[in-house]
N, C-alpha and C positions, 0 to 999 in steps of 0.2 A: 712640734704642737701644731699641726694644720689644719687640724677640724676648727680652730675659732675664727681665722680667717676664712676660710670656706662659706662656713655658718654667718658674718659678715655680708659676705658679698651676696650670697642668695637671699640675704632677708633686706640688701637692697635692692638686688634686681626684682624681687617681690614685689616690694614697694613701687619700684618703678613700673610693673606692669600694673599693679593695680590704679595708679592717678592716670597710666593710659587706657586702662577699662573704663574710669570714671569721666573724663576726658572724651570718648567715644562713642558711651553707652546711649546716648539719643540718637545717633544713625542707627538706620537696623543693621548694616552692616559691620559696624563699629564695635555695637556688643556680639552678633557672631564673631568677628575677628577675636575680639575679649578675649571670649569664652572658650573658643578652641586654641587662642593662644594661651591659655592658661591650663588646659585639661594636655595640650604637649607639653610643657615642661613640667607638670604632677608625675605625666606617666614616664619621662624622661628622665629625671629626677629618682636617684637611688631613693629608698626609704630609711629613715633613719632621724635622729633628734638634730643630726646638723646640716642636714640637705634638705630633703622635703618636706619638713617641718620649718627649718627656717625661712623658706619661700612663701608656705603657704601663710605663716605669721607675717611675714612684711606685708603681702596682699592684703590681707586683711582687716591689718593695721593701718591701712593706707586706706580703706574704703570706710572703715569706721572713724578715722581723722575727720577726712572730707563728707561724711554723715551731717553732723548739726549746720544751724544758721550758721549762715557767714554775718560779719558785722555791717555789711553793705543790706542786711534784711535778706537777703536770694541763699537757695541751697546749690551745693553743688550736683548732689544727688536730687532728682524731681519725684515727687510721691503720684507718680504714674508707673505705668508695667515697667518700662524699662529701667526706673530707680528701683524698683522693688526686684526685679530678675536681678540686678548688680549686688545688692544686699544679702538677698539669699545665696545669690553665687559665692558671694564672701565668705558667709557660714561655710558652705559647703567646702569650698576648697580649706577650712580650716577643718575641719570633720575629717575631710580625705588625710589630711597630713596626720591628724592625731591620730586617727585610728591605723597609721601605718610608721607610725614611731619603731616599733618592732620588726625587724628583718623576718623571716620565713622560722619556724622553733626546728631547732633538731629533735629529731626522734631519736629515741635509745631503743636500740633492737634489743625486742623481749627473747629473754633466755627460753628455750625449748624448755619443755616441761619433762622430765626425765621421766622415761618408761617404768610404769609400775612392776 
């Protein structure tokens, strides 16, 4: 069963990418790099439950984990434009992961109608 270790690995990679996105989102180039790297990973991963969705869930869960107020009284994601971009982008990544869970559908050929 190779699917489970791959899914767990991609979940961890998605979480690490989300952590890096939150850490760098205050810098304009960091936010651009986070968006570009995440979109490149989504494009490179094949669609499916065990691949692209696992990465997307890891990314979104890490961002969601870092959104609430910390015990020190501050936030890891600020309430500014960059913070809202990161939160919205995490939702977008999750939606892309969910929307592409099924691969391309196989179309059955239609039998030709018999001539009258």
